[in-house]
C-alpha positions as CSV (number, residue, x, y, z in Angstrom):
1,X,-90.9,-41.0,-46.6
2,X,-89.4,-40.1,-49.9
3,X,-85.7,-38.9,-49.4
4,X,-86.5,-35.5,-51.0
5,X,-89.5,-34.9,-48.7
6,X,-87.4,-36.0,-45.7
7,X,-84.6,-33.6,-46.6
8,X,-87.1,-30.8,-47.0
9,X,-88.6,-31.5,-43.6
10,X,-85.1,-31.3,-42.0
11,X,-83.8,-28.2,-43.8
12,X,-85.2,-24.8,-43.1
13,X,-84.7,-22.8,-46.3
14,X,-84.2,-19.5,-44.5
15,X,-81.4,-20.8,-42.3
16,X,-79.9,-22.6,-45.3
17,X,-79.9,-19.7,-47.7
18,X,-78.9,-17.4,-44.9
19,X,-75.5,-19.2,-44.8
20,X,-74.8,-18.0,-48.3
21,X,-76.6,-14.7,-48.6
22,X,-77.2,-11.7,-46.3
23,X,-80.9,-12.0,-45.6
24,X,-82.8,-9.2,-44.1
25,X,-86.4,-9.4,-42.7
26,X,-89.0,-8.3,-45.3
27,X,-92.0,-8.6,-43.1
28,X,-94.6,-11.4,-42.6
29,X,-91.9,-14.0,-42.0
30,X,-90.3,-13.4,-45.4
31,X,-86.7,-12.4,-46.0
32,X,-85.0,-10.5,-48.8
33,X,-81.4,-10.2,-50.3
34,X,-79.6,-9.0,-53.3
35,X,-80.0,-11.8,-55.9
36,X,-76.8,-13.8,-56.4
37,X,-77.8,-14.8,-59.9
38,X,-78.0,-11.5,-61.7
39,X,-76.5,-8.0,-61.1
40,X,-78.8,-5.7,-59.1
41,X,-78.5,-3.1,-56.4
42,X,-82.1,-3.2,-54.9
43,X,-82.9,-6.6,-53.3
44,X,-85.5,-8.5,-55.3
45,X,-84.6,-12.0,-54.0
46,X,-87.2,-13.2,-51.5
47,X,-87.3,-16.3,-49.2
48,X,-90.4,-17.6,-47.5
49,X,-90.1,-19.5,-44.3
50,X,-93.8,-20.4,-44.3
51,X,-93.7,-21.7,-47.9
52,X,-90.1,-23.0,-47.8
53,X,-89.5,-21.4,-51.3
54,X,-87.4,-18.6,-52.8
55,X,-88.0,-16.4,-55.8
56,X,-86.2,-13.5,-57.5
57,X,-88.6,-11.0,-59.0
58,X,-85.7,-9.4,-61.0
59,X,-84.5,-12.4,-63.0
60,X,-87.5,-14.7,-62.5
61,X,-85.7,-17.8,-61.1
62,X,-87.0,-19.5,-58.0
63,X,-87.9,-22.8,-56.4
64,X,-87.2,-24.9,-53.3
65,X,-84.0,-25.7,-51.4
66,X,-82.9,-28.1,-54.1
67,X,-83.3,-25.5,-56.8
68,X,-81.2,-23.1,-54.8
69,X,-78.3,-25.5,-54.4
70,X,-78.5,-26.4,-58.1
71,X,-78.4,-22.7,-59.1
72,X,-75.8,-21.6,-56.5
73,X,-73.3,-24.5,-57.0
74,X,-73.9,-25.3,-60.6
75,X,-75.1,-28.9,-59.7
76,X,-77.6,-31.2,-61.3
77,X,-80.4,-32.5,-59.2
78,X,-78.7,-35.7,-58.1
79,X,-75.6,-33.8,-56.9
80,X,-77.9,-31.3,-55.0
81,X,-79.8,-34.3,-53.5
82,X,-76.6,-35.9,-52.2
83,X,-75.2,-32.7,-50.9
84,X,-78.3,-31.9,-48.8
85,X,-78.7,-35.6,-47.8
86,X,-75.1,-35.6,-46.4
87,X,-75.8,-32.4,-44.5
88,X,-78.9,-33.7,-42.7
89,X,-78.0,-37.4,-42.5
90,X,-80.5,-38.8,-44.9
91,X,-79.7,-42.1,-46.6
92,X,-80.6,-42.0,-50.3
93,X,-80.5,-44.4,-53.2
94,X,-78.0,-43.4,-55.9
95,X,-79.4,-40.9,-58.2
96,X,-76.5,-39.6,-60.3
97,X,-75.1,-38.9,-63.7
98,X,-71.9,-40.4,-65.0
99,X,-70.1,-37.1,-64.7
100,X,-71.2,-36.5,-61.1
101,X,-70.2,-40.0,-60.2
102,X,-66.7,-39.4,-61.6
103,X,-66.4,-36.1,-59.7
104,X,-67.4,-37.8,-56.5
105,X,-64.7,-40.4,-57.0
106,X,-62.1,-37.7,-57.5
107,X,-63.2,-36.0,-54.3
108,X,-63.0,-39.2,-52.4
109,X,-59.5,-39.9,-53.8
110,X,-58.3,-36.4,-52.7
111,X,-59.8,-36.8,-49.3
112,X,-58.2,-40.1,-48.8
113,X,-54.8,-38.6,-49.8
114,X,-55.4,-35.7,-47.4
115,X,-55.9,-38.3,-44.6
116,X,-52.7,-40.0,-45.6
117,X,-50.7,-36.8,-45.6
118,X,-52.1,-35.9,-42.1
119,X,-51.2,-39.4,-40.7
120,X,-47.6,-39.1,-42.1
121,X,-47.1,-35.7,-40.6
122,X,-48.4,-36.9,-37.2
123,X,-46.6,-40.2,-36.9
124,X,-44.0,-40.9,-39.5
125,X,-40.3,-40.7,-38.7
126,X,-39.8,-39.3,-42.2
127,X,-41.8,-36.2,-41.1
128,X,-39.7,-35.3,-38.1
129,X,-38.3,-32.2,-39.8
130,X,-41.7,-31.2,-41.0
131,X,-43.1,-31.4,-37.5
132,X,-40.2,-29.2,-36.3
133,X,-41.0,-26.8,-39.1
134,X,-44.7,-26.4,-38.3
135,X,-43.9,-25.9,-34.7
136,X,-41.3,-23.2,-35.5
137,X,-44.0,-21.4,-37.6
138,X,-46.4,-21.6,-34.7
139,X,-48.9,-23.8,-36.4
140,X,-50.7,-25.5,-33.5
141,X,-52.2,-29.0,-33.6
142,X,-55.6,-27.4,-33.6
143,X,-54.8,-25.5,-36.8
144,X,-53.3,-28.6,-38.4
145,X,-56.5,-30.4,-37.8
146,X,-58.7,-27.5,-38.8
147,X,-57.0,-27.1,-42.2
148,X,-56.2,-30.7,-42.7
149,X,-52.4,-30.0,-43.1
150,X,-50.2,-32.9,-43.7
151,X,-46.8,-33.9,-45.2
152,X,-45.6,-35.7,-48.4
153,X,-42.2,-37.3,-47.7
154,X,-39.4,-37.2,-50.2
155,X,-39.8,-40.8,-51.3
156,X,-41.0,-41.3,-54.9
157,X,-44.0,-43.5,-54.3
158,X,-45.3,-43.2,-50.7
159,X,-48.8,-42.0,-51.6
160,X,-48.9,-44.3,-54.6
161,X,-48.3,-47.2,-52.2
162,X,-51.1,-46.1,-49.9
163,X,-53.5,-45.7,-52.9
164,X,-52.6,-49.1,-54.2
165,X,-53.3,-50.7,-50.8
166,X,-56.7,-49.0,-50.8
167,X,-57.3,-50.4,-54.3
168,X,-57.6,-46.9,-55.8
169,X,-56.8,-47.2,-59.6
170,X,-53.7,-45.2,-60.4
171,X,-55.4,-43.6,-63.4
172,X,-58.0,-42.1,-61.0
173,X,-55.3,-40.8,-58.8
174,X,-53.6,-39.3,-61.9
175,X,-56.8,-37.7,-63.0
176,X,-57.1,-36.2,-59.5
177,X,-53.6,-34.7,-59.9
178,X,-51.9,-36.8,-57.2
179,X,-49.8,-39.1,-59.3
180,X,-47.6,-38.8,-62.4
181,X,-46.8,-41.6,-64.9
182,X,-43.1,-42.7,-64.7
183,X,-41.0,-41.3,-67.5
184,X,-39.6,-44.7,-68.3
185,X,-41.2,-48.0,-67.6
186,X,-44.6,-48.6,-66.2
187,X,-46.3,-47.4,-63.0
188,X,-46.7,-44.0,-61.3
189,X,-44.9,-41.8,-58.9
190,X,-46.1,-39.2,-56.4
191,X,-46.6,-35.6,-57.8
192,X,-45.9,-34.1,-54.4
193,X,-42.6,-34.9,-52.5
194,X,-40.9,-33.3,-49.5
195,X,-43.7,-30.8,-49.1
196,X,-46.0,-29.5,-46.4
197,X,-49.4,-30.4,-47.9
198,X,-52.3,-28.0,-47.6
199,X,-55.7,-29.3,-48.9
200,X,-57.6,-27.0,-51.2
201,X,-61.3,-27.1,-50.4
202,X,-64.2,-25.8,-52.3
203,X,-66.9,-23.6,-50.7
204,X,-68.7,-26.8,-49.4
205,X,-65.5,-28.0,-47.7
206,X,-64.7,-30.8,-50.2
207,X,-61.0,-31.5,-50.9
208,X,-60.5,-30.8,-54.6
209,X,-56.7,-30.3,-54.7
210,X,-53.6,-29.4,-52.8
211,X,-50.9,-26.8,-52.4
212,X,-47.5,-28.3,-51.5
213,X,-45.0,-26.0,-49.7
214,X,-41.4,-27.2,-50.4
215,X,-39.5,-27.8,-47.2
216,X,-36.7,-25.4,-46.3
217,X,-33.3,-26.8,-47.3
218,X,-34.7,-28.9,-50.2
219,X,-32.5,-29.6,-53.3
220,X,-32.3,-26.9,-55.9
221,X,-34.0,-29.2,-58.5
222,X,-37.0,-29.9,-56.3
223,X,-39.3,-27.6,-58.1
224,X,-41.1,-24.4,-57.2
225,X,-41.5,-23.3,-53.6
226,X,-45.3,-23.7,-53.9
227,X,-46.7,-26.4,-56.1
228,X,-50.5,-26.6,-56.8
229,X,-52.6,-29.5,-58.1
230,X,-53.1,-29.2,-61.9
231,X,-56.5,-28.3,-63.3
232,X,-58.8,-31.3,-62.9
233,X,-62.6,-31.9,-63.4
234,X,-63.1,-30.8,-59.8
235,X,-60.3,-28.2,-59.3
236,X,-60.3,-25.0,-61.2
237,X,-57.9,-22.4,-59.8
238,X,-60.0,-19.4,-61.0
239,X,-63.0,-20.6,-59.1
240,X,-61.5,-21.4,-55.7
241,X,-60.6,-19.2,-52.8
242,X,-58.6,-20.8,-50.1
243,X,-60.3,-20.8,-46.7
244,X,-63.7,-19.7,-47.9
245,X,-65.3,-22.9,-46.6
246,X,-64.1,-21.9,-43.1
247,X,-64.7,-18.2,-43.5
248,X,-68.3,-18.0,-44.6
249,X,-69.9,-17.4,-41.1
250,X,-67.2,-15.0,-40.0
251,X,-67.6,-13.0,-43.3
252,X,-71.3,-12.6,-42.7
253,X,-70.7,-11.7,-39.0
254,X,-68.0,-9.1,-39.8
255,X,-69.8,-7.9,-43.0
256,X,-66.4,-8.0,-44.8
257,X,-63.7,-10.4,-46.1
258,X,-60.0,-10.0,-45.8
259,X,-58.1,-11.0,-48.9
260,X,-54.5,-12.2,-48.4
261,X,-52.0,-13.7,-50.8
262,X,-50.8,-16.9,-49.3
263,X,-52.6,-20.0,-47.9
264,X,-50.4,-19.9,-44.8
265,X,-51.5,-16.3,-44.2
266,X,-55.0,-17.7,-43.8
267,X,-53.8,-20.3,-41.3
268,X,-52.0,-17.6,-39.3
269,X,-55.0,-15.3,-39.4
270,X,-57.1,-18.0,-37.8
271,X,-54.4,-18.4,-35.1
272,X,-54.9,-14.6,-34.4
273,X,-58.7,-15.0,-34.3
274,X,-59.2,-13.3,-37.6
275,X,-61.4,-15.8,-39.5
276,X,-63.1,-13.7,-42.2
277,X,-60.1,-14.3,-44.4
278,X,-59.4,-16.0,-47.8
279,X,-56.4,-16.3,-50.0
280,X,-56.1,-15.4,-53.6
281,X,-52.9,-17.5,-53.9
282,X,-50.9,-14.5,-55.2
283,X,-53.0,-13.9,-58.3
284,X,-55.7,-11.4,-59.3
285,X,-59.2,-12.2,-58.1
286,X,-61.3,-13.6,-60.9
287,X,-64.9,-12.8,-61.8
288,X,-66.0,-16.3,-60.5
289,X,-64.2,-15.7,-57.2
290,X,-65.7,-12.2,-56.8
291,X,-69.2,-13.6,-57.5
292,X,-68.7,-16.1,-54.6
293,X,-67.7,-13.3,-52.3
294,X,-70.5,-11.0,-53.5
295,X,-73.0,-13.5,-52.1
296,X,-71.6,-12.9,-48.6
297,X,-70.5,-9.3,-48.3
298,X,-70.1,-6.0,-50.2
299,X,-66.7,-5.1,-48.5
300,X,-63.3,-6.4,-49.5
301,X,-60.2,-5.7,-47.4
302,X,-57.0,-6.3,-49.3
303,X,-53.7,-7.1,-47.6
304,X,-50.6,-6.8,-49.8
305,X,-47.1,-8.1,-49.2
306,X,-44.6,-5.2,-48.6
307,X,-43.0,-5.8,-52.0
308,X,-44.5,-4.3,-55.2
309,X,-45.3,-7.8,-56.7
310,X,-48.1,-8.3,-54.2
311,X,-49.9,-5.2,-55.2
312,X,-49.3,-5.6,-58.9
313,X,-50.7,-9.1,-58.8
314,X,-53.9,-7.9,-57.0
315,X,-54.4,-4.7,-59.0
316,X,-56.5,-6.3,-61.8
317,X,-58.7,-8.0,-59.3
318,X,-59.2,-4.7,-57.5
319,X,-60.4,-3.0,-60.6
320,X,-62.8,-5.8,-61.4
321,X,-64.1,-5.7,-57.8
322,X,-64.7,-1.9,-58.1
323,X,-66.6,-2.4,-61.3
324,X,-68.8,-5.0,-59.5
325,X,-69.6,-2.4,-56.9
326,X,-67.6,-3.7,-53.9
327,X,-66.5,-1.3,-51.2
328,X,-62.7,-1.8,-51.1
329,X,-60.4,-1.1,-48.3
330,X,-56.7,-1.9,-47.6
331,X,-55.1,-3.3,-44.4
332,X,-51.5,-2.0,-44.2
333,X,-49.1,-3.9,-42.0
334,X,-46.6,-1.6,-40.2
335,X,-43.0,-2.0,-41.6
336,X,-41.8,-3.7,-38.4
337,X,-44.5,-6.4,-38.7
338,X,-42.8,-8.4,-41.5
339,X,-43.7,-8.8,-45.1
340,X,-47.0,-10.6,-44.7
341,X,-49.7,-11.6,-42.1
342,X,-48.0,-14.9,-41.4
343,X,-44.8,-13.2,-40.3
344,X,-46.8,-10.6,-38.4
345,X,-48.7,-13.3,-36.4
346,X,-45.5,-15.1,-35.7
347,X,-44.2,-12.0,-34.1
348,X,-47.4,-11.0,-32.3
349,X,-51.0,-11.9,-33.3
350,X,-52.1,-8.5,-31.9
351,X,-50.3,-6.7,-34.8
352,X,-52.5,-8.5,-37.4
353,X,-55.7,-7.9,-35.4
354,X,-55.0,-4.2,-35.1
355,X,-54.1,-4.0,-38.8
356,X,-57.4,-5.6,-39.9
357,X,-59.4,-3.4,-37.5
358,X,-57.8,-0.2,-38.9
359,X,-58.2,-0.1,-42.6
360,X,-58.0,2.7,-45.2
361,X,-60.0,3.3,-48.4
362,X,-58.4,1.8,-51.5
363,X,-58.1,5.3,-53.1
364,X,-56.2,6.6,-50.2
365,X,-53.8,3.7,-50.6
366,X,-53.5,4.2,-54.3
367,X,-52.8,8.0,-53.9
368,X,-50.2,7.4,-51.2
369,X,-48.5,4.7,-53.3
370,X,-48.4,6.9,-56.4
371,X,-47.1,9.9,-54.7
372,X,-44.8,8.5,-51.9
373,X,-41.2,9.7,-52.4
374,X,-42.1,11.7,-55.5
375,X,-41.1,15.2,-56.2
376,X,-44.5,16.7,-57.1
377,X,-42.9,20.1,-58.0
378,X,-41.7,18.5,-61.3
379,X,-44.3,18.6,-64.1
380,X,-43.2,15.2,-65.6
381,X,-43.8,13.6,-62.1
382,X,-47.2,15.2,-61.9
383,X,-48.1,13.9,-65.3
384,X,-47.0,10.4,-64.4
385,X,-49.0,10.4,-61.1
386,X,-52.0,11.7,-63.0
387,X,-51.7,8.9,-65.6
388,X,-51.8,6.4,-62.7
389,X,-54.6,7.9,-60.7
390,X,-57.1,9.4,-63.2
391,X,-58.3,6.0,-64.6
392,X,-58.8,4.9,-61.0
393,X,-60.8,8.0,-60.2
394,X,-62.9,7.7,-63.3
395,X,-64.3,4.3,-62.4
396,X,-65.7,5.4,-59.0
397,X,-69.5,5.2,-59.6
398,X,-70.5,7.4,-56.6
399,X,-70.2,11.1,-57.5
400,X,-69.7,12.2,-53.9
401,X,-66.9,9.7,-53.3
402,X,-65.4,10.6,-56.7
403,X,-65.5,14.3,-56.0
404,X,-63.8,13.7,-52.6
405,X,-60.8,12.0,-54.1
406,X,-60.7,14.3,-57.1
407,X,-60.3,17.2,-54.6
408,X,-57.5,15.3,-52.8
409,X,-55.6,14.6,-56.0
410,X,-56.1,18.2,-57.2
411,X,-54.6,19.5,-53.9
412,X,-51.6,17.2,-54.1
413,X,-50.9,18.1,-57.7
414,X,-51.8,21.7,-57.3
415,X,-54.1,21.4,-60.2
416,X,-57.5,23.0,-60.9
417,X,-60.3,20.7,-59.8
418,X,-62.5,21.5,-62.8
419,X,-59.6,20.6,-65.1
420,X,-59.4,17.1,-63.5
421,X,-63.1,16.7,-63.9
422,X,-62.8,17.4,-67.6
423,X,-59.8,15.1,-67.9
424,X,-61.6,12.0,-66.6
425,X,-64.5,12.6,-69.0
426,X,-62.2,12.7,-72.1
427,X,-62.5,10.0,-74.8
428,X,-58.8,9.2,-74.4
429,X,-59.3,8.4,-70.7
430,X,-62.4,6.4,-71.6
431,X,-60.2,4.4,-73.9
432,X,-57.7,3.8,-71.1
433,X,-60.5,2.6,-68.8
434,X,-61.6,0.2,-71.5
435,X,-58.1,-1.1,-71.8
436,X,-58.0,-1.6,-68.0
437,X,-61.3,-3.4,-68.1
438,X,-60.0,-5.8,-70.8
439,X,-56.8,-6.4,-68.8
440,X,-58.9,-7.4,-65.8
441,X,-60.7,-9.9,-68.1
442,X,-64.0,-8.5,-66.9
443,X,-67.1,-9.5,-68.7
444,X,-69.8,-7.1,-67.6
445,X,-73.1,-8.7,-66.7
446,X,-75.8,-7.1,-68.8
447,X,-78.6,-5.7,-66.6
448,X,-81.8,-7.6,-66.5
449,X,-84.4,-5.9,-68.6
450,X,-87.7,-6.3,-66.7
451,X,-90.6,-7.5,-68.8
452,X,-93.2,-4.8,-69.1
453,X,-96.6,-5.9,-68.0
454,X,-99.9,-4.2,-68.5
455,X,-102.2,-3.3,-65.6
456,X,-104.4,-6.3,-66.4
457,X,-101.6,-8.8,-65.9
458,X,-100.4,-7.0,-62.8
459,X,-103.9,-7.1,-61.3
460,X,-104.3,-10.8,-62.2
461,X,-100.9,-11.7,-60.6
462,X,-101.8,-9.8,-57.4
463,X,-105.2,-11.5,-57.2
464,X,-103.8,-15.0,-57.6
465,X,-100.9,-14.2,-55.2
466,X,-103.4,-13.1,-52.5
467,X,-105.5,-16.2,-53.3
468,X,-102.5,-18.5,-52.8
469,X,-101.3,-16.7,-49.6
470,X,-104.7,-16.1,-48.0
471,X,-107.0,-18.9,-49.0
472,X,-109.8,-17.6,-46.8
473,X,-110.3,-14.8,-49.4
474,X,-111.3,-17.4,-52.0
475,X,-114.8,-17.0,-50.9
476,X,-114.7,-13.4,-52.2
477,X,-112.8,-14.2,-55.4
478,X,-114.6,-17.3,-56.9
479,X,-118.1,-15.9,-57.0
480,X,-116.9,-12.6,-58.6
481,X,-114.5,-13.8,-61.4
482,X,-115.8,-16.2,-64.0
483,X,-113.2,-17.9,-66.2
484,X,-114.1,-15.7,-69.1
485,X,-113.1,-12.7,-67.1
486,X,-109.5,-13.6,-67.5
487,X,-107.6,-12.9,-70.7
488,X,-106.1,-16.0,-72.5
489,X,-102.8,-17.0,-71.0
490,X,-101.0,-18.7,-68.1
491,X,-102.9,-16.7,-65.5
492,X,-106.2,-17.9,-66.8
493,X,-104.9,-21.5,-66.9
494,X,-103.8,-21.2,-63.2
495,X,-107.1,-19.6,-62.2
496,X,-108.9,-22.5,-63.8
497,X,-106.7,-25.0,-62.1
498,X,-107.2,-23.4,-58.7
499,X,-111.0,-23.0,-59.3
500,X,-111.3,-26.7,-59.9
501,X,-109.7,-27.4,-56.6
502,X,-112.1,-25.1,-54.9
503,X,-115.1,-26.6,-56.7
504,X,-114.3,-30.1,-55.6
505,X,-113.0,-29.4,-52.2
506,X,-114.7,-26.1,-51.4
507,X,-112.4,-24.1,-49.1
508,X,-110.4,-27.2,-48.1
509,X,-110.7,-26.3,-44.3
510,X,-108.9,-29.5,-43.3
511,X,-105.7,-28.2,-45.0
512,X,-105.4,-24.9,-43.2
513,X,-101.9,-23.5,-43.4
514,X,-100.9,-26.5,-45.6
515,X,-103.0,-25.2,-48.5
516,X,-100.1,-23.8,-50.5
517,X,-98.1,-27.1,-50.1
518,X,-101.2,-29.0,-51.3
519,X,-101.6,-26.8,-54.3
520,X,-97.9,-27.1,-55.3
521,X,-98.1,-30.9,-54.8
522,X,-101.1,-31.2,-57.1
523,X,-99.6,-28.9,-59.7
524,X,-96.5,-31.0,-59.9
525,X,-98.5,-34.1,-60.5
526,X,-100.9,-32.5,-63.0
527,X,-100.5,-30.3,-66.0
528,X,-97.1,-31.8,-66.6
529,X,-95.9,-29.7,-63.6
530,X,-95.8,-26.5,-65.8
531,X,-97.8,-24.4,-63.3
532,X,-95.7,-25.1,-60.3
533,X,-93.1,-22.4,-61.0
534,X,-95.8,-19.8,-61.5
535,X,-97.5,-20.9,-58.3
536,X,-94.3,-20.5,-56.4
537,X,-93.6,-17.1,-57.9
538,X,-97.2,-15.7,-57.2
539,X,-97.3,-17.3,-53.8
540,X,-94.2,-15.5,-52.8
541,X,-95.5,-12.3,-54.4
542,X,-98.7,-12.6,-52.4
543,X,-96.8,-13.1,-49.2
544,X,-94.4,-10.1,-49.7
545,X,-97.4,-7.9,-50.6
546,X,-99.5,-9.1,-47.6
547,X,-96.6,-8.4,-45.2
548,X,-97.0,-4.6,-45.9
549,X,-100.8,-4.5,-45.3
550,X,-103.2,-5.5,-42.5
551,X,-106.2,-7.7,-43.2
552,X,-108.6,-4.9,-44.0
553,X,-106.1,-3.3,-46.4
554,X,-105.6,-6.6,-48.2
555,X,-109.4,-6.8,-48.7
556,X,-109.5,-3.2,-50.1
557,X,-106.6,-4.0,-52.4
558,X,-108.2,-7.2,-53.5
559,X,-111.4,-5.3,-54.4
560,X,-109.5,-2.8,-56.4
561,X,-107.7,-5.5,-58.4
562,X,-111.0,-7.4,-59.0
563,X,-112.6,-4.3,-60.3
564,X,-109.7,-3.8,-62.8
565,X,-110.3,-7.3,-64.3
566,X,-114.1,-6.9,-64.3
567,X,-113.9,-3.5,-66.0
568,X,-111.4,-4.9,-68.6
569,X,-113.8,-7.8,-69.3
570,X,-116.8,-5.4,-69.7
571,X,-114.8,-3.1,-72.0
572,X,-113.5,-5.9,-74.1
573,X,-117.0,-7.6,-74.3
574,X,-118.7,-4.3,-75.2
575,X,-116.3,-3.8,-78.2
576,X,-117.0,-7.3,-79.3
577,X,-120.8,-6.7,-79.0
578,X,-120.6,-3.4,-80.9
579,X,-118.9,-5.2,-83.8
580,X,-121.5,-8.0,-83.7
581,X,-124.3,-5.4,-83.7
582,X,-122.9,-3.7,-86.8
583,X,-122.7,-7.1,-88.6
584,X,-126.3,-8.0,-87.5
585,X,-127.6,-4.6,-88.7
586,X,-125.9,-5.2,-92.0
587,X,-127.7,-8.6,-92.3
588,X,-131.0,-7.0,-91.3
589,X,-131.3,-9.4,-88.3
590,X,-133.4,-7.3,-86.0
591,X,-133.8,-10.1,-83.4
592,X,-130.1,-10.5,-83.0
593,X,-129.6,-6.7,-82.8
594,X,-132.2,-6.5,-80.0
595,X,-130.6,-9.3,-78.1
596,X,-127.2,-7.8,-78.4
597,X,-128.5,-4.4,-77.3
598,X,-129.9,-5.9,-74.1
599,X,-126.6,-7.5,-73.3
600,X,-124.8,-4.3,-74.1
601,X,-127.0,-2.3,-71.7
602,X,-126.5,-4.9,-69.0
603,X,-122.7,-4.5,-69.3
604,X,-123.1,-0.7,-68.9
């Protein structure tokens, strides 16, 4: 069996896509979700278990499980093939581009380095202090294994030596961000030394980089407390969220994601049983990171360190998330819990569990933060608080929610509510909002403009969709619609293609439920494969439409759509005949006029 077909037979597309998107039943065995490939509020992304395909009726993209991986992960086909083959245990010959080969090499180098660091932490005498350190922090052996945590000793070339024994070229390790060229002489040295090593994994669980936490008591010139891998072809800080590979299932189950600052906060959260958690690494969430989370949930729960720096770092990401339509809440640690989730869990895991379970809306947090300890009887203080809060109020899209918080701020500032409403609508405030948006580096996604279709195209699509989904109804369609009934275009081309299959094979009774797969297979081998995407789209459309109707209603609907095409054909043909009659009369050709009149009467 071809590896592609074997993979398709082992991967159920609904289960697979359901790991990345929130799928909801759409009837008839289909499922729907908000499309991850364009901005929308109403779900137009459908997945068919019967046909093993997906299609978005909003942006028009669709295909099989390979197409989904390629779109979702930005892969080419060979990368998607290898990813799925690895998942289901299918051996494949090497289909790959030069770039994907290079990226795969860098991943393998990083994963070998992670295994080395783990081995050193577990067994090396040089890691004795590191083992004491992780024990003091309450990081269990299970957590060390789960997150792949290891240790880089203080020596200059420990990892370089391991890589050399493994015959890994030093240049490849340098490109992976693991080694540095010596400042003098030849050779390479380790980038990470005397650090607890935490692998950075992408959403698929591949090690693409590291965070190295400097050991306590290190020399002053040892570098920053946390040292990340540099940007490489496989590691881009703006696109990675620490812990997302382990959090995906929990995020979907809890319908929310907790965003913390540090990687060790994520490790501690797992110790406390809170697994729907990712780390932003102390920076503002980027658009790419938010798009990853949007596929899994609509609710973000932010946890900030007690100091102001944590909130300030996250503020731009919060604004961008609000513009993207996320529901945002805040998890506030009590003062006695420590400054972050890691410290809270070390004191008592129950503190962190209670904190995550009892969140507050982000506007409540912002209002409290802006007014805490302020003398609101002073006009200059009121003005300063207003300058902080009004831009935040203005970007709330829901009018009911906006009015609620406007009322709260008006009460606090003892200001007329209608005056605040006018204030947030002023051009000056709009300019401030624009400035905030540019600071957040947001690039709004333009809404998809649906292509307007006339009733003839809509009828044709529905007829073909029903035909593909319910092949038994072909017996009604083929005798009624001649090829000339269809206007020129891709629908007519598809009808001709399907009609030829019917002509040569009649109803294809031996295919039964495999009719759609047969049609797709033939289409991909003929007509240069150009009809296959249209077949997938219309097949999905037919399935979703049929899920809302019973068998008799489908027949009634089909009759109505057939009549639209037939009436359109007659109307078009009559206009053509009228023009031909006028020309025949001008020529004095009575025989032609008589013949055309008979055809005209028949059409009536």
